[in-house]
MMTF fields as JSON, N, C-alpha, C and O atoms, coordinates in Angstrom:
{
  "mmtfVersion": "1.0.0",
  "mmtfProducer": "UNKNOWN",
  "numBonds": 503,
  "numAtoms": 504,
  "numGroups": 126,
  "numChains": 1,
  "numModels": 1,
  "chainsPerModel": [1],
  "groupsPerChain": [126],
  "chainIdList": ["A"],
  "bondAtomList": [4, 2, 8, 6, 12, 10, 16, 14, 20, 18, 24, 22, 28, 26, 32, 30, 36, 34, 40, 38, 44, 42, 48, 46, 52, 50, 56, 54, 60, 58, 64, 62, 68, 66, 72, 70, 76, 74, 80, 78, 84, 82, 88, 86, 92, 90, 96, 94, 100, 98, 104, 102, 108, 106, 112, 110, 116, 114, 120, 118, 124, 122, 128, 126, 132, 130, 136, 134, 140, 138, 144, 142, 148, 146, 152, 150, 156, 154, 160, 158, 164, 162, 168, 166, 172, 170, 176, 174, 180, 178, 184, 182, 188, 186, 192, 190, 196, 194, 200, 198, 204, 202, 208, 206, 212, 210, 216, 214, 220, 218, 224, 222, 228, 226, 232, 230, 236, 234, 240, 238, 244, 242, 248, 246, 252, 250, 256, 254, 260, 258, 264, 262, 268, 266, 272, 270, 276, 274, 280, 278, 284, 282, 288, 286, 292, 290, 296, 294, 300, 298, 304, 302, 308, 306, 312, 310, 316, 314, 320, 318, 324, 322, 328, 326, 332, 330, 336, 334, 340, 338, 344, 342, 348, 346, 352, 350, 356, 354, 360, 358, 364, 362, 368, 366, 372, 370, 376, 374, 380, 378, 384, 382, 388, 386, 392, 390, 396, 394, 400, 398, 404, 402, 408, 406, 412, 410, 416, 414, 420, 418, 424, 422, 428, 426, 432, 430, 436, 434, 440, 438, 444, 442, 448, 446, 452, 450, 456, 454, 460, 458, 464, 462, 468, 466, 472, 470, 476, 474, 480, 478, 484, 482, 488, 486, 492, 490, 496, 494, 500, 498],
  "bondOrderList": [1, 1, 1, 1, 1, 1, 1, 1, 1, 1, 1, 1, 1, 1, 1, 1, 1, 1, 1, 1, 1, 1, 1, 1, 1, 1, 1, 1, 1, 1, 1, 1, 1, 1, 1, 1, 1, 1, 1, 1, 1, 1, 1, 1, 1, 1, 1, 1, 1, 1, 1, 1, 1, 1, 1, 1, 1, 1, 1, 1, 1, 1, 1, 1, 1, 1, 1, 1, 1, 1, 1, 1, 1, 1, 1, 1, 1, 1, 1, 1, 1, 1, 1, 1, 1, 1, 1, 1, 1, 1, 1, 1, 1, 1, 1, 1, 1, 1, 1, 1, 1, 1, 1, 1, 1, 1, 1, 1, 1, 1, 1, 1, 1, 1, 1, 1, 1, 1, 1, 1, 1, 1, 1, 1, 1],
  "groupList": [{"groupName": "MET", "atomNameList": ["N", "CA", "C", "O"], "elementList": ["N", "C", "C", "O"], "formalChargeList": [0, 0, 0, 0], "bondAtomList": [1, 0, 2, 1, 3, 2], "bondOrderList": [1, 1, 2], "singleLetterCode": "M", "chemCompType": "L-PEPTIDE LINKING"}, {"groupName": "ARG", "atomNameList": ["N", "CA", "C", "O"], "elementList": ["N", "C", "C", "O"], "formalChargeList": [0, 0, 0, 0], "bondAtomList": [1, 0, 2, 1, 3, 2], "bondOrderList": [1, 1, 2], "singleLetterCode": "R", "chemCompType": "L-PEPTIDE LINKING"}, {"groupName": "HIS", "atomNameList": ["N", "CA", "C", "O"], "elementList": ["N", "C", "C", "O"], "formalChargeList": [0, 0, 0, 0], "bondAtomList": [1, 0, 2, 1, 3, 2], "bondOrderList": [1, 1, 2], "singleLetterCode": "H", "chemCompType": "L-PEPTIDE LINKING"}, {"groupName": "ASN", "atomNameList": ["N", "CA", "C", "O"], "elementList": ["N", "C", "C", "O"], "formalChargeList": [0, 0, 0, 0], "bondAtomList": [1, 0, 2, 1, 3, 2], "bondOrderList": [1, 1, 2], "singleLetterCode": "N", "chemCompType": "L-PEPTIDE LINKING"}, {"groupName": "SER", "atomNameList": ["N", "CA", "C", "O"], "elementList": ["N", "C", "C", "O"], "formalChargeList": [0, 0, 0, 0], "bondAtomList": [1, 0, 2, 1, 3, 2], "bondOrderList": [1, 1, 2], "singleLetterCode": "S", "chemCompType": "L-PEPTIDE LINKING"}, {"groupName": "GLU", "atomNameList": ["N", "CA", "C", "O"], "elementList": ["N", "C", "C", "O"], "formalChargeList": [0, 0, 0, 0], "bondAtomList": [1, 0, 2, 1, 3, 2], "bondOrderList": [1, 1, 2], "singleLetterCode": "E", "chemCompType": "L-PEPTIDE LINKING"}, {"groupName": "ASP", "atomNameList": ["N", "CA", "C", "O"], "elementList": ["N", "C", "C", "O"], "formalChargeList": [0, 0, 0, 0], "bondAtomList": [1, 0, 2, 1, 3, 2], "bondOrderList": [1, 1, 2], "singleLetterCode": "D", "chemCompType": "L-PEPTIDE LINKING"}, {"groupName": "TYR", "atomNameList": ["N", "CA", "C", "O"], "elementList": ["N", "C", "C", "O"], "formalChargeList": [0, 0, 0, 0], "bondAtomList": [1, 0, 2, 1, 3, 2], "bondOrderList": [1, 1, 2], "singleLetterCode": "Y", "chemCompType": "L-PEPTIDE LINKING"}, {"groupName": "LEU", "atomNameList": ["N", "CA", "C", "O"], "elementList": ["N", "C", "C", "O"], "formalChargeList": [0, 0, 0, 0], "bondAtomList": [1, 0, 2, 1, 3, 2], "bondOrderList": [1, 1, 2], "singleLetterCode": "L", "chemCompType": "L-PEPTIDE LINKING"}, {"groupName": "THR", "atomNameList": ["N", "CA", "C", "O"], "elementList": ["N", "C", "C", "O"], "formalChargeList": [0, 0, 0, 0], "bondAtomList": [1, 0, 2, 1, 3, 2], "bondOrderList": [1, 1, 2], "singleLetterCode": "T", "chemCompType": "L-PEPTIDE LINKING"}, {"groupName": "ILE", "atomNameList": ["N", "CA", "C", "O"], "elementList": ["N", "C", "C", "O"], "formalChargeList": [0, 0, 0, 0], "bondAtomList": [1, 0, 2, 1, 3, 2], "bondOrderList": [1, 1, 2], "singleLetterCode": "I", "chemCompType": "L-PEPTIDE LINKING"}, {"groupName": "LYS", "atomNameList": ["N", "CA", "C", "O"], "elementList": ["N", "C", "C", "O"], "formalChargeList": [0, 0, 0, 0], "bondAtomList": [1, 0, 2, 1, 3, 2], "bondOrderList": [1, 1, 2], "singleLetterCode": "K", "chemCompType": "L-PEPTIDE LINKING"}, {"groupName": "PRO", "atomNameList": ["N", "CA", "C", "O"], "elementList": ["N", "C", "C", "O"], "formalChargeList": [0, 0, 0, 0], "bondAtomList": [1, 0, 2, 1, 3, 2], "bondOrderList": [1, 1, 2], "singleLetterCode": "P", "chemCompType": "L-PEPTIDE LINKING"}, {"groupName": "VAL", "atomNameList": ["N", "CA", "C", "O"], "elementList": ["N", "C", "C", "O"], "formalChargeList": [0, 0, 0, 0], "bondAtomList": [1, 0, 2, 1, 3, 2], "bondOrderList": [1, 1, 2], "singleLetterCode": "V", "chemCompType": "L-PEPTIDE LINKING"}, {"groupName": "ALA", "atomNameList": ["N", "CA", "C", "O"], "elementList": ["N", "C", "C", "O"], "formalChargeList": [0, 0, 0, 0], "bondAtomList": [1, 0, 2, 1, 3, 2], "bondOrderList": [1, 1, 2], "singleLetterCode": "A", "chemCompType": "L-PEPTIDE LINKING"}, {"groupName": "PHE", "atomNameList": ["N", "CA", "C", "O"], "elementList": ["N", "C", "C", "O"], "formalChargeList": [0, 0, 0, 0], "bondAtomList": [1, 0, 2, 1, 3, 2], "bondOrderList": [1, 1, 2], "singleLetterCode": "F", "chemCompType": "L-PEPTIDE LINKING"}, {"groupName": "GLY", "atomNameList": ["N", "CA", "C", "O"], "elementList": ["N", "C", "C", "O"], "formalChargeList": [0, 0, 0, 0], "bondAtomList": [1, 0, 2, 1, 3, 2], "bondOrderList": [1, 1, 2], "singleLetterCode": "G", "chemCompType": "PEPTIDE LINKING"}, {"groupName": "CYS", "atomNameList": ["N", "CA", "C", "O"], "elementList": ["N", "C", "C", "O"], "formalChargeList": [0, 0, 0, 0], "bondAtomList": [1, 0, 2, 1, 3, 2], "bondOrderList": [1, 1, 2], "singleLetterCode": "C", "chemCompType": "L-PEPTIDE LINKING"}, {"groupName": "GLN", "atomNameList": ["N", "CA", "C", "O"], "elementList": ["N", "C", "C", "O"], "formalChargeList": [0, 0, 0, 0], "bondAtomList": [1, 0, 2, 1, 3, 2], "bondOrderList": [1, 1, 2], "singleLetterCode": "Q", "chemCompType": "L-PEPTIDE LINKING"}, {"groupName": "TRP", "atomNameList": ["N", "CA", "C", "O"], "elementList": ["N", "C", "C", "O"], "formalChargeList": [0, 0, 0, 0], "bondAtomList": [1, 0, 2, 1, 3, 2], "bondOrderList": [1, 1, 2], "singleLetterCode": "W", "chemCompType": "L-PEPTIDE LINKING"}],
  "groupTypeList": [0, 1, 2, 3, 1, 4, 4, 5, 6, 7, 8, 5, 9, 10, 8, 8, 8, 4, 11, 11, 8, 12, 13, 13, 1, 4, 10, 6, 10, 14, 13, 5, 8, 3, 15, 4, 11, 12, 4, 13, 4, 13, 14, 0, 11, 2, 8, 1, 5, 3, 16, 17, 10, 5, 13, 3, 18, 14, 16, 15, 10, 9, 8, 9, 6, 11, 16, 0, 18, 10, 14, 4, 4, 13, 7, 5, 1, 2, 18, 13, 8, 4, 6, 19, 8, 10, 4, 8, 16, 13, 6, 12, 18, 9, 14, 4, 5, 6, 14, 17, 5, 0, 5, 2, 18, 10, 4, 6, 5, 4, 15, 18, 14, 0, 11, 11, 15, 10, 11, 5, 2, 4, 14, 13, 8, 11],
  "groupIdList": [1, 2, 3, 4, 5, 6, 7, 8, 9, 10, 11, 12, 13, 14, 15, 16, 17, 18, 19, 20, 21, 22, 23, 24, 25, 26, 27, 28, 29, 30, 31, 32, 33, 34, 35, 36, 37, 38, 39, 40, 41, 42, 43, 44, 45, 46, 47, 48, 49, 50, 51, 52, 53, 54, 55, 56, 57, 58, 59, 60, 61, 62, 63, 64, 65, 66, 67, 68, 69, 70, 71, 72, 73, 74, 75, 76, 77, 78, 79, 80, 81, 82, 83, 84, 85, 86, 87, 88, 89, 90, 91, 92, 93, 94, 95, 96, 97, 98, 99, 100, 101, 102, 103, 104, 105, 106, 107, 108, 109, 110, 111, 112, 113, 114, 115, 116, 117, 118, 119, 120, 121, 122, 123, 124, 125, 126],
  "secStructList": [7, 7, 7, 7, 2, 2, 2, 2, 2, 2, 2, 2, 2, 2, 2, 2, 2, 2, 2, 2, 1, 1, 1, 7, 7, 2, 2, 2, 2, 2, 2, 2, 2, 6, 7, 7, 2, 2, 2, 2, 2, 2, 2, 2, 2, 2, 2, 2, 2, 6, 6, 1, 3, 3, 3, 7, 6, 6, 7, 7, 3, 3, 3, 7, 2, 2, 2, 2, 2, 2, 2, 2, 2, 2, 2, 2, 2, 2, 2, 2, 2, 2, 2, 2, 2, 2, 2, 6, 6, 7, 7, 2, 2, 2, 2, 2, 2, 2, 2, 2, 2, 2, 2, 2, 2, 1, 7, 2, 2, 2, 2, 2, 2, 2, 2, 2, 2, 2, 2, 2, 2, 7, 1, 1, 7, 7],
  "xCoordList": [5.119, 5.502, 4.65, 3.422, 5.28, 4.581, 4.347, 5.144, 3.275, 2.928, 2.911, 2.961, 2.841, 2.842, 1.528, 0.508, 1.578, 0.434, -0.805, -1.909, -0.629, -1.755, -2.461, -3.688, -1.693, -2.276, -3.011, -4.115, -2.402, -3.036, -4.348, -5.338, -4.356, -5.579, -6.682, -7.841, -6.319, -7.309, -7.876, -9.089, -7.006, -7.466, -8.358, -9.377, -7.978, -8.797, -10.166, -11.19, -10.175, -11.432, -12.317, -13.526, -11.732, -12.506, -13.114, -14.278, -12.327, -12.826, -14.021, -15.056, -13.881, -14.951, -16.192, -17.314, -15.993, -17.139, -17.85, -19.076, -17.081, -17.695, -18.56, -19.426, -18.324, -19.125, -20.461, -21.41, -20.523, -21.764, -22.474, -23.603, -21.843, -22.467, -22.573, -21.748, -23.586, -23.7, -22.555, -22.118, -22.07, -20.922, -20.081, -20.589, -18.788, -17.889, -17.436, -16.981, -17.574, -17.138, -16.122, -16.009, -15.397, -14.41, -15.039, -14.442, -16.24, -16.909, -17.195, -17.135, -17.505, -17.755, -16.487, -16.533, -15.369, -14.075, -13.739, -13.294, -13.947, -13.668, -14.486, -13.963, -15.764, -16.632, -16.193, -16.107, -15.917, -15.519, -14.244, -14.145, -13.27, -11.964, -11.86, -10.869, -12.902, -12.9, -11.73, -11.045, -11.522, -10.484, -11.161, -12.35, -10.403, -10.957, -11.089, -10.331, -12.057, -12.266, -11.022, -10.658, -10.345, -9.126, -8.03, -7.332, -7.877, -6.868, -7.184, -6.291, -8.449, -8.862, -8.662, -8.23, -8.973, -8.799, -7.346, -7.065, -6.426, -4.995, -4.602, -3.877, -5.088, -4.769, -5.336, -4.676, -6.554, -7.162, -6.372, -6.237, -5.859, -5.037, -3.808, -3.463, -3.145, -1.952, -2.298, -1.571, -3.395, -3.794, -4.136, -3.837, -4.767, -5.095, -3.819, -3.688, -2.878, -1.611, -0.795, -0.015, -0.974, -0.249, -1.01, -0.601, -2.115, -2.86, -3.637, -3.937, -3.968, -4.69, -6.201, -6.967, -6.624, -8.05, -8.363, -7.481, -9.645, -10.166, -11.299, -12.049, -11.419, -12.488, -13.224, -12.623, -14.527, -15.27, -15.743, -15.49, -16.419, -16.878, -17.776, -17.771, -18.541, -19.452, -18.734, -19.343, -17.435, -16.673, -16.733, -16.326, -17.24, -17.312, -15.948, -15.325, -15.509, -14.175, -14.28, -15.077, -13.463, -13.381, -11.919, -11.026, -11.704, -10.358, -9.988, -10.808, -8.763, -8.24, -7.837, -7.931, -7.395, -6.916, -5.773, -5.721, -4.865, -3.738, -4.236, -3.777, -5.174, -5.72, -6.465, -6.37, -7.205, -7.955, -7.01, -7.271, -5.925, -4.944, -4.357, -4.247, -3.989, -3.416, -4.464, -4.2, -5.661, -6.725, -7.104, -7.289, -7.218, -7.585, -6.513, -6.826, -5.256, -4.15, -4.159, -3.998, -4.345, -4.374, -5.567, -5.443, -6.726, -7.929, -7.755, -8.163, -7.151, -6.916, -6.001, -6.264, -4.944, -4.04, -4.802, -4.646, -5.628, -6.386, -7.301, -7.346, -8.026, -8.967, -8.261, -8.67, -7.208, -6.484, -5.874, -6.014, -5.203, -4.556, -5.578, -5.381, -6.656, -7.7, -8.353, -8.508, -8.733, -9.354, -8.418, -8.848, -7.15, -6.169, -6.049, -6.047, -5.95, -5.837, -7.081, -6.982, -8.247, -9.49, -9.485, -9.928, -8.987, -8.937, -7.984, -8.098, -7.049, -6.119, -6.695, -6.066, -7.899, -8.563, -8.487, -8.904, -7.96, -7.877, -9.263, -9.993, -9.618, -10.886, -11.002, -10.034, -12.168, -12.316, -11.91, -11.288, -12.243, -11.864, -10.347, -9.773, -9.704, -8.248, -7.608, -6.628, -8.168, -7.636, -7.682, -6.723, -8.79, -8.926, -7.927, -7.31, -7.771, -6.819, -5.38, -4.599, -5.045, -3.698, -3.449, -2.367, -4.462, -4.335, -4.086, -3.336, -4.718, -4.533, -3.08, -2.544, -2.461, -1.042, -0.159, 0.756, -0.444, 0.381, 0.306, 1.297, -0.87, -1.063, -0.123, 0.155, 0.363, 1.254, 2.734, 3.585, 3.032, 4.421, 4.948, 6.133, 4.08, 4.528, 4.947, 4.282, 6.043, 6.509, 5.569, 4.858, 5.569, 4.737, 5.172, 4.336, 6.476, 6.989, 6.462, 5.981, 6.555, 6.071, 4.562, 4.056, 3.839, 2.387, 1.963, 1.081, 2.581, 2.222, 2.52, 1.745, 3.641, 3.993, 2.991, 2.563, 2.621, 1.65, 0.292, -0.362, -0.121, -1.409, -1.423, -2.418, -0.333, -0.232, -0.317, -1.015, 0.395, 0.38, -1.026, -1.512, -1.666, -3.016, -3.971, -4.776, -3.878, -4.766, -4.581, -5.548, -3.331, -3.048, -3.364, -3.606, -3.363, -3.464, -4.69, -4.818, -5.581, -6.778, -7.92, -7.766, -9.056, -10.242, -10.458, -11.563, -9.422, -9.549, -9.899, -10.792, -9.194, -9.489, -10.585, -10.499, -11.579, -12.727, -12.584, -13.448],
  "yCoordList": [-17.034, -15.829, -14.657, -14.725, -13.603, -12.425, -11.443, -11.356, -10.725, -9.72, -8.37, -8.293, -7.309, -6.012, -5.78, -6.401, -4.894, -4.64, -4.234, -4.691, -3.388, -2.917, -4.082, -4.182, -4.951, -6.114, -6.999, -7.469, -7.223, -8.052, -7.434, -8.141, -6.116, -5.434, -5.546, -5.796, -5.36, -5.493, -6.902, -7.082, -7.899, -9.283, -9.633, -10.303, -9.183, -9.43, -8.755, -9.329, -7.548, -6.829, -7.547, -7.65, -8.046, -8.811, -10.046, -10.37, -10.729, -11.913, -11.553, -12.217, -10.509, -10.115, -9.646, -9.98, -8.877, -8.421, -9.592, -9.594, -10.587, -11.737, -12.549, -13.308, -12.389, -13.105, -12.404, -13.017, -11.1, -10.378, -9.819, -9.341, -9.869, -9.379, -10.512, -11.426, -10.454, -11.497, -11.454, -12.495, -10.26, -10.076, -8.922, -8.038, -8.941, -7.862, -7.108, -7.697, -5.78, -4.917, -3.918, -3.742, -3.276, -2.275, -1.189, -0.744, -0.757, 0.304, -0.141, 0.668, -1.42, -1.937, -1.844, -1.49, -2.166, -2.1, -0.65, -0.344, 0.244, 1.669, 2.227, 2.968, 1.87, 2.346, 1.768, 2.489, 0.467, -0.206, 0.381, 0.581, 0.656, 1.15, 2.681, 3.251, 3.332, 4.787, 5.257, 6.229, 4.543, 4.871, 5.351, 5.112, 6.023, 6.472, 5.287, 4.32, 5.378, 4.317, 4.124, 2.98, 5.199, 4.994, 4.248, 3.412, 4.543, 3.843, 2.356, 1.516, 2.038, 0.643, -0.046, -1.197, 0.648, 0.064, -0.303, -1.368, 0.567, 0.284, -0.936, -1.813, -0.978, -2.118, -3.412, -4.45, -3.361, -4.564, -5.051, -6.255, -4.125, -4.501, -5.274, -6.306, -4.77, -5.443, -6.817, -7.789, -6.888, -8.175, -9.184, -10.372, -8.704, -9.581, -10.062, -11.244, -9.143, -9.504, -10.474, -11.261, -10.42, -11.314, -12.61, -13.413, -12.801, -14.051, -14.212, -15.335, -13.102, -13.174, -13.017, -13.482, -12.362, -12.179, -12.414, -12.408, -12.62, -12.648, -11.639, -11.481, -10.958, -9.994, -10.393, -10.478, -10.635, -11.067, -9.862, -8.716, -10.126, -9.075, -8.055, -6.877, -8.496, -7.604, -6.809, -5.965, -7.081, -6.368, -6.99, -6.37, -8.213, -8.901, -9.51, -10.162, -9.283, -9.695, -10.946, -11.004, -11.947, -13.151, -13.452, -13.146, -14.049, -14.451, -15.751, -16.664, -15.833, -17.098, -17.934, -17.464, -19.151, -19.974, -19.265, -19.242, -18.69, -17.958, -16.777, -16.572, -16.002, -14.85, -15.262, -14.603, -16.355, -16.856, -17.305, -17.073, -17.94, -18.396, -17.197, -17.228, -16.166, -14.968, -14.283, -13.951, -14.07, -13.378, -14.128, -13.514, -15.441, -16.252, -16.178, -16.106, -16.195, -16.109, -14.765, -14.711, -13.689, -12.347, -12.225, -11.69, -12.72, -12.66, -13.464, -13.017, -14.65, -15.46, -14.711, -14.677, -14.119, -13.346, -12.24, -12.035, -11.532, -10.422, -10.915, -10.326, -11.996, -12.526, -13.0, -12.661, -13.778, -14.319, -13.184, -13.151, -12.262, -11.164, -10.259, -9.852, -9.945, -9.097, -9.761, -9.135, -11.032, -11.757, -11.841, -11.697, -12.071, -12.17, -10.838, -10.806, -9.745, -8.427, -8.097, -7.54, -8.441, -8.207, -9.019, -8.534, -10.254, -11.093, -10.528, -10.831, -9.708, -9.055, -7.772, -7.128, -7.4, -6.219, -4.992, -3.905, -5.153, -4.032, -3.773, -4.709, -2.501, -2.107, -2.75, -2.746, -3.298, -3.984, -3.149, -3.68, -1.878, -1.027, -0.9, -1.029, -0.648, -0.536, -1.868, -1.914, -2.947, -4.288, -4.566, -5.091, -4.218, -4.456, -3.611, -4.097, -2.349, -1.464, -1.967, -2.001, -2.353, -2.865, -4.182, -4.403, -5.057, -6.334, -6.101, -6.843, -5.066, -4.745, -4.355, -4.67, -3.684, -3.327, -4.565, -4.803, -5.337, -6.489, -7.605, -8.292, -7.784, -8.901, -8.848, -9.874, -7.665, -7.498, -7.596, -7.78, -7.473, -7.404, -8.696, -9.006, -9.44, -10.624, -11.729, -11.97, -12.381, -13.491, -14.676, -14.772, -15.567, -16.755, -17.608, -18.177, -17.695, -18.487, -17.95, -18.713, -16.644, -16.039, -16.173, -16.449, -15.98, -16.099, -17.513, -17.69, -18.517, -19.9, -20.235, -20.934, -19.734, -19.969, -19.273, -19.843, -18.05, -17.296, -17.999, -18.135, -18.438, -19.117, -20.403, -20.708, -21.151, -22.386, -22.088, -22.78, -21.058, -20.675, -20.271, -20.711, -19.439, -18.972, -20.156, -20.25, -21.041, -22.209, -23.078, -23.588, -23.239, -24.1, -23.433, -24.118, -22.087, -21.392, -20.519, -19.837, -20.53, -19.696, -20.207, -21.129, -19.58, -19.93, -18.917, -18.814, -18.175, -17.154, -17.794, -17.321, -18.878, -19.567, -20.58, -21.415, -20.494, -21.395, -22.596, -23.474],
  "zCoordList": [-2.92, -3.633, -3.151, -3.199, -2.695, -2.196, -3.336, -4.27, -3.251, -4.242, -3.549, -2.321, -4.336, -3.689, -2.953, -3.252, -2.007, -1.142, -1.924, -1.626, -2.914, -3.704, -4.398, -4.358, -5.026, -5.698, -4.696, -4.968, -3.551, -2.529, -2.055, -1.872, -1.857, -1.423, -2.472, -2.14, -3.727, -4.803, -4.853, -4.95, -4.787, -4.862, -3.675, -3.837, -2.491, -1.305, -1.459, -1.092, -1.997, -2.207, -3.208, -3.002, -4.289, -5.274, -4.616, -4.848, -3.801, -3.093, -2.213, -2.268, -1.405, -0.489, -1.242, -0.862, -2.306, -3.095, -3.763, -3.88, -4.201, -4.867, -3.914, -4.348, -2.618, -1.624, -1.37, -0.882, -1.709, -1.418, -2.649, -2.54, -3.794, -5.021, -6.036, -6.038, -6.898, -7.922, -8.932, -9.421, -9.243, -10.131, -9.595, -8.905, -9.921, -9.497, -10.739, -11.72, -10.667, -11.757, -11.21, -9.997, -12.092, -11.671, -10.821, -9.841, -11.185, -10.431, -8.998, -8.072, -8.812, -7.458, -6.612, -5.434, -7.229, -6.534, -6.22, -5.114, -7.178, -6.985, -5.822, -4.991, -5.766, -4.692, -3.347, -2.353, -3.323, -2.075, -1.486, -0.275, -2.347, -1.88, -1.894, -1.438, -2.425, -2.562, -3.434, -3.113, -4.541, -5.523, -6.796, -7.007, -7.634, -8.91, -9.862, -9.78, -10.758, -11.755, -12.62, -12.89, -13.073, -13.87, -13.098, -13.672, -11.808, -10.997, -10.918, -11.038, -10.716, -10.626, -11.977, -12.028, -13.058, -14.391, -14.657, -15.207, -14.272, -14.443, -13.612, -14.082, -12.374, -11.502, -12.067, -12.021, -12.601, -13.157, -14.372, -14.588, -15.149, -16.302, -15.83, -16.404, -14.777, -14.254, -13.665, -13.875, -12.939, -12.364, -13.455, -13.327, -14.531, -15.659, -16.345, -16.663, -16.571, -17.214, -16.373, -16.908, -15.053, -14.15, -13.869, -13.031, -14.576, -14.458, -13.167, -12.761, -12.515, -11.242, -11.393, -10.549, -12.47, -12.715, -14.187, -15.046, -14.442, -15.798, -15.854, -14.891, -16.985, -17.182, -18.46, -19.531, -18.337, -19.52, -20.333, -19.961, -21.426, -22.347, -21.65, -22.009, -20.665, -19.94, -18.85, -18.192, -18.657, -17.639, -16.26, -15.277, -16.18, -14.893, -14.571, -15.409, -13.354, -12.915, -12.052, -11.116, -12.38, -11.557, -11.26, -12.05, -10.116, -9.726, -10.43, -10.529, -10.916, -11.431, -10.219, -9.085, -10.444, -9.332, -8.611, -7.381, -9.383, -8.796, -7.964, -6.84, -8.511, -7.802, -6.546, -5.511, -6.643, -5.486, -4.382, -3.202, -4.761, -3.771, -3.012, -1.786, -3.732, -3.103, -2.237, -1.082, -2.798, -2.07, -0.795, 0.255, -0.884, 0.284, 1.363, 2.551, 0.951, 1.903, 2.626, 3.846, 1.88, 2.479, 3.415, 4.516, 2.979, 3.8, 5.092, 6.164, 4.985, 6.183, 7.155, 8.357, 6.64, 7.492, 8.204, 9.408, 7.443, 8.017, 9.138, 10.218, 8.872, 9.86, 11.125, 12.235, 10.955, 12.114, 12.944, 14.167, 12.265, 12.985, 13.665, 14.81, 12.975, 13.535, 14.75, 15.798, 14.6, 15.723, 16.917, 18.061, 16.654, 17.731, 18.461, 19.691, 17.721, 18.349, 19.168, 20.262, 18.637, 19.386, 20.677, 21.718, 20.613, 21.817, 22.866, 24.054, 22.413, 23.343, 23.926, 24.765, 23.476, 24.006, 23.111, 23.512, 21.903, 20.969, 20.387, 20.06, 20.261, 19.654, 18.262, 17.501, 17.925, 16.636, 15.413, 14.493, 15.388, 14.25, 14.156, 13.075, 15.288, 15.326, 14.964, 14.22, 15.494, 15.201, 13.704, 13.138, 13.063, 11.627, 10.837, 9.889, 11.228, 10.537, 10.723, 9.772, 11.949, 12.211, 11.474, 10.929, 11.463, 10.76, 9.276, 8.641, 8.725, 7.308, 7.026, 5.963, 7.962, 7.81, 7.983, 7.195, 9.011, 9.352, 8.311, 8.06, 7.705, 6.772, 5.582, 4.961, 5.264, 4.116, 4.486, 3.615, 5.762, 6.2, 6.811, 6.691, 7.457, 8.188, 7.209, 6.201, 7.523, 6.681, 6.857, 7.858, 5.888, 5.992, 7.179, 7.88, 7.401, 8.524, 9.852, 10.689, 10.038, 11.286, 11.42, 12.508, 10.318, 10.373, 10.751, 11.59, 10.142, 10.446, 11.912, 12.566, 12.416, 13.821, 14.741, 15.745, 14.396, 15.192, 15.167, 16.201, 13.998, 13.853, 14.68, 15.337, 14.649, 15.421, 16.917, 17.658, 17.348, 18.76, 19.197, 20.239, 18.399, 18.726, 18.808, 19.734, 17.854, 17.82, 19.057, 19.623, 19.465, 20.626, 21.962, 22.955, 21.989, 23.265, 23.449, 24.466, 22.492, 22.684, 21.818, 21.017, 22.006, 21.23, 20.102, 19.57, 19.738, 18.692, 17.36, 16.657, 17.005, 15.752, 15.992, 16.893, 15.201, 15.385, 14.507, 14.515]
}
């Protein structure tokens, strides 16, 4: 099941922040994405209502199993696509920006086929 790009970006950001911060708060997401706190609050409400995140009394945000599954999938797409583009000679910054666009558009079928091809034909995937 695919989600909208905004939700996927938020979930991926929560995942990445949770790897480098002891706790994730709305303000951390707002700073990371350079979004307003009210915009992030609205998004967090939608993610909570859709069962993708939980927010405790202190305002700490954690991914549910559903949210983690989506975030991990988006992050994997980003990493594979970015690494592949870099291996083709694309500047790392451009590769990351392009991967961010592609990760939301590519079908799962095409992504799995691309990942299989890359794995069989290069050292991009470790």
